[in-house]
C-alpha positions as CSV (number, residue, x, y, z in Angstrom):
1,X,-55.0,9.1,2.3
2,X,-51.7,6.9,1.9
3,X,-52.0,4.1,-0.7
4,X,-50.0,1.1,0.3
5,X,-47.3,-0.1,-2.6
6,X,-48.0,-3.6,-3.8
7,X,-44.9,-5.7,-3.7
8,X,-44.9,-8.9,-6.2
9,X,-44.5,-12.0,-4.2
10,X,-41.3,-14.0,-5.4
11,X,-41.4,-17.5,-4.3
12,X,-37.7,-18.1,-5.5
13,X,-36.2,-15.0,-3.6
14,X,-38.4,-16.1,-0.3
15,X,-37.3,-19.9,-0.5
16,X,-33.8,-18.6,-0.6
17,X,-33.8,-16.1,2.0
18,X,-35.4,-19.1,4.3
19,X,-32.6,-21.5,3.3
20,X,-30.0,-19.1,4.1
21,X,-31.6,-18.5,7.6
22,X,-31.4,-22.2,8.1
23,X,-27.8,-22.4,7.1
24,X,-26.8,-19.6,9.5
25,X,-28.8,-21.3,12.4
26,X,-27.2,-24.3,11.7
27,X,-23.6,-22.8,11.4
28,X,-24.3,-20.8,14.8
29,X,-24.8,-24.3,16.4
30,X,-21.7,-25.8,15.0
31,X,-23.8,-28.2,12.5
32,X,-22.1,-27.1,9.4
33,X,-18.1,-26.3,9.0
34,X,-17.1,-23.2,7.4
35,X,-14.4,-23.7,5.0
36,X,-11.1,-22.1,5.5
37,X,-8.5,-20.9,3.1
38,X,-5.4,-23.2,3.5
39,X,-2.2,-21.7,2.3
40,X,-0.9,-22.9,-1.2
41,X,2.6,-24.2,-1.4
42,X,5.0,-25.6,-4.1
43,X,3.7,-27.6,-6.7
44,X,0.0,-27.0,-5.7
45,X,0.6,-23.0,-6.0
46,X,2.3,-23.1,-9.4
47,X,-0.5,-25.2,-10.6
48,X,-2.9,-23.0,-9.3
49,X,-1.6,-19.9,-11.1
50,X,-0.8,-21.6,-14.1
51,X,-4.4,-22.4,-14.6
52,X,-5.2,-18.7,-13.8
53,X,-2.5,-17.6,-16.6
54,X,-4.4,-20.0,-19.1
55,X,-7.7,-18.9,-18.1
56,X,-6.8,-15.3,-18.5
57,X,-5.2,-16.0,-21.9
58,X,-8.4,-17.9,-23.2
59,X,-10.4,-14.8,-21.6
60,X,-8.6,-12.5,-23.9
61,X,-9.0,-14.2,-26.9
62,X,-12.8,-14.9,-26.2
63,X,-13.5,-11.2,-25.4
64,X,-11.7,-9.9,-28.6
65,X,-13.5,-12.5,-30.8
66,X,-16.9,-11.4,-29.4
67,X,-16.3,-7.7,-28.8
68,X,-13.1,-6.7,-31.1
69,X,-11.5,-5.4,-27.7
70,X,-8.4,-6.2,-26.1
71,X,-7.4,-6.4,-22.4
72,X,-4.2,-4.2,-22.8
73,X,-4.4,-1.2,-20.7
74,X,-7.8,-1.6,-19.1
75,X,-8.6,-1.0,-15.6
76,X,-10.0,-4.4,-14.3
77,X,-12.5,-5.7,-11.8
78,X,-12.0,-9.0,-10.7
79,X,-15.2,-9.7,-8.4
80,X,-14.7,-12.9,-6.3
81,X,-10.8,-12.8,-6.5
82,X,-10.0,-15.3,-4.1
83,X,-6.1,-15.9,-3.9
84,X,-5.7,-13.8,-7.1
85,X,-5.6,-16.6,-9.6
86,X,-7.2,-14.4,-12.3
87,X,-6.5,-11.0,-10.8
88,X,-2.5,-11.6,-10.8
89,X,-2.5,-12.6,-14.3
90,X,-4.8,-9.8,-15.3
91,X,-2.3,-7.3,-13.6
92,X,0.4,-8.5,-16.1
93,X,-2.1,-7.3,-18.8
94,X,-4.1,-4.4,-17.6
95,X,-3.2,-0.9,-16.3
96,X,-4.9,-1.7,-12.9
97,X,-6.7,-4.4,-11.5
98,X,-9.3,-4.3,-8.4
99,X,-9.4,-7.5,-6.7
100,X,-12.6,-7.9,-4.7
101,X,-13.7,-10.7,-2.4
102,X,-15.8,-11.2,0.9
103,X,-13.0,-13.3,2.4
104,X,-10.3,-11.3,4.3
105,X,-7.8,-14.4,4.4
106,X,-8.4,-14.9,0.7
107,X,-7.3,-11.0,0.2
108,X,-4.4,-11.3,2.5
109,X,-3.1,-14.5,0.5
110,X,-3.9,-12.9,-2.8
111,X,-1.7,-9.8,-1.7
112,X,1.1,-12.0,-0.6
113,X,1.0,-14.0,-3.9
114,X,1.0,-10.8,-5.8
115,X,4.1,-9.6,-4.1
116,X,5.7,-12.8,-4.7
117,X,5.2,-12.6,-8.3
118,X,6.1,-9.0,-8.5
119,X,2.8,-7.7,-9.4
120,X,2.2,-4.2,-8.0
121,X,-0.8,-3.0,-9.8
122,X,-3.5,-4.9,-8.1
123,X,-5.9,-3.5,-5.2
124,X,-7.3,-5.7,-3.1
125,X,-10.8,-4.8,-1.6
126,X,-13.3,-6.3,0.3
127,X,-16.8,-7.0,-1.4
128,X,-18.4,-4.4,0.8
129,X,-16.6,-1.7,-1.1
130,X,-17.9,-2.5,-4.3
131,X,-20.0,0.5,-5.1
132,X,-16.9,2.6,-4.3
133,X,-15.5,1.3,-7.5
134,X,-18.4,2.6,-9.7
135,X,-16.8,4.3,-12.8
136,X,-13.5,3.3,-12.5
137,X,-13.2,0.2,-14.1
138,X,-13.8,-0.7,-18.1
139,X,-13.2,-4.4,-17.9
140,X,-15.4,-6.8,-15.6
141,X,-14.7,-10.5,-14.9
142,X,-16.1,-12.9,-12.5
143,X,-15.5,-16.8,-12.6
144,X,-16.6,-19.7,-10.2
145,X,-18.3,-17.1,-7.8
146,X,-22.2,-16.6,-8.7
147,X,-22.5,-20.0,-8.5
148,X,-22.1,-19.8,-4.6
149,X,-24.6,-17.0,-4.6
150,X,-28.5,-17.3,-4.4
151,X,-29.8,-16.4,-7.9
152,X,-32.0,-13.1,-6.5
153,X,-29.0,-11.8,-4.6
154,X,-26.5,-12.7,-7.5
155,X,-28.9,-10.9,-10.2
156,X,-28.4,-7.6,-7.9
157,X,-25.0,-8.0,-7.7
158,X,-24.5,-8.6,-11.4
159,X,-26.4,-5.3,-11.8
160,X,-24.2,-3.2,-9.6
161,X,-21.0,-4.6,-11.6
162,X,-22.8,-3.4,-14.8
163,X,-23.8,-0.1,-13.3
164,X,-20.2,0.3,-12.2
165,X,-18.7,-0.6,-15.6
166,X,-17.5,2.3,-17.8
167,X,-19.7,3.1,-21.1
168,X,-17.9,1.2,-23.7
169,X,-16.3,-1.4,-21.2
170,X,-16.4,-4.9,-21.6
171,X,-16.7,-8.1,-19.5
172,X,-17.0,-11.8,-18.9
173,X,-18.9,-13.4,-16.1
174,X,-19.6,-17.2,-15.4
175,X,-23.1,-18.2,-14.3
176,X,-24.4,-21.6,-13.6
177,X,-27.9,-22.2,-15.1
178,X,-30.9,-24.1,-13.8
179,X,-30.7,-27.7,-14.9
180,X,-32.9,-28.8,-17.8
181,X,-34.0,-32.2,-15.9
182,X,-33.9,-33.1,-12.5
183,X,-31.0,-35.3,-11.2
184,X,-31.4,-39.1,-11.1
185,X,-30.4,-39.1,-7.5
186,X,-31.3,-35.5,-5.8
187,X,-28.9,-34.6,-2.9
188,X,-28.0,-31.7,-0.9
189,X,-25.3,-30.5,-3.4
190,X,-28.3,-30.6,-5.9
191,X,-30.5,-28.5,-3.8
192,X,-27.6,-26.2,-3.3
193,X,-27.0,-25.8,-7.2
194,X,-30.7,-25.3,-7.6
195,X,-30.9,-22.3,-5.1
196,X,-27.9,-20.7,-6.8
197,X,-28.8,-21.4,-10.6
198,X,-29.8,-18.8,-13.1
199,X,-32.3,-17.9,-15.4
200,X,-30.6,-16.6,-18.9
201,X,-34.0,-14.7,-19.6
202,X,-33.6,-12.8,-16.5
203,X,-29.9,-12.3,-16.9
204,X,-30.5,-10.8,-20.3
205,X,-33.0,-8.2,-18.6
206,X,-30.4,-7.3,-16.1
207,X,-28.0,-6.7,-19.0
208,X,-30.6,-4.7,-21.0
209,X,-31.4,-2.5,-18.0
210,X,-27.6,-1.7,-17.4
211,X,-27.3,-0.7,-21.0
212,X,-25.9,-3.6,-22.5
213,X,-27.5,-4.9,-25.9
214,X,-24.4,-6.6,-27.2
215,X,-23.6,-9.9,-25.5
216,X,-22.7,-13.4,-26.5
217,X,-23.1,-17.0,-24.4
218,X,-20.3,-19.4,-24.5
219,X,-22.0,-22.5,-23.3
220,X,-20.2,-24.7,-20.6
221,X,-20.9,-28.0,-18.9
222,X,-19.6,-28.2,-15.2
223,X,-19.6,-30.6,-12.6
224,X,-19.5,-30.8,-8.8
225,X,-17.2,-33.4,-7.5
226,X,-18.6,-36.9,-8.0
227,X,-22.0,-35.4,-9.1
228,X,-24.0,-35.1,-12.4
229,X,-23.1,-32.4,-14.6
230,X,-24.9,-29.5,-14.9
231,X,-25.2,-26.5,-17.5
232,X,-23.2,-23.0,-17.2
233,X,-22.5,-20.2,-19.3
234,X,-20.0,-17.4,-19.8
235,X,-21.7,-14.2,-20.6
236,X,-19.3,-11.9,-22.8
237,X,-20.8,-8.4,-23.1
238,X,-19.9,-4.9,-24.2
239,X,-21.8,-2.0,-22.4
240,X,-23.4,0.7,-24.8
241,X,-21.6,4.0,-25.2
């Protein structure tokens, strides 16, 4: 006689799935506007990439301080690369970079920006191809991306990124964390943040399951425009050999 396998009820995941269905329903009826990737021009584009170069320089210092490893000659994954703000500066330091994103228009602009800056060692791929890269990279980065992904789905994505990282590889990933106190004036933006905020304890479990025992947390405070600040963290890690 077959025996049913009990599956634990996860109220967080259930609520996230429900809210995503509501969002799709509203979008289908034109109640929500989809953001578009406007082209960056002139000084705006220069500021955008100047920020990316500074961010990669800071990242290199933090990874070396915590793991003793440099970015030189690595094969990097930039998950949620967007227009290439970090992937292109990484391309000037690393042997090869995989820039991965869900947006085709973002990838098109990233490719155009790379050509304009004469960076030819970055490969642009849609996020659906993430598993194809397993074992090809020894550096994994993702900044300002997981805050847009419901936490349970984000945990699974993080696990896939860690699984694909070569043994001994390093990485740095930015996460929003659950606020320690409720906002004084909750609004839709705050509910969105709660849906996409992460538990550091659960992320530690994901790291351990992937064979990562050496990891560090750099604490941050982030702020949505005209909103209350919320906690965030950059997890810097090295996968066990």
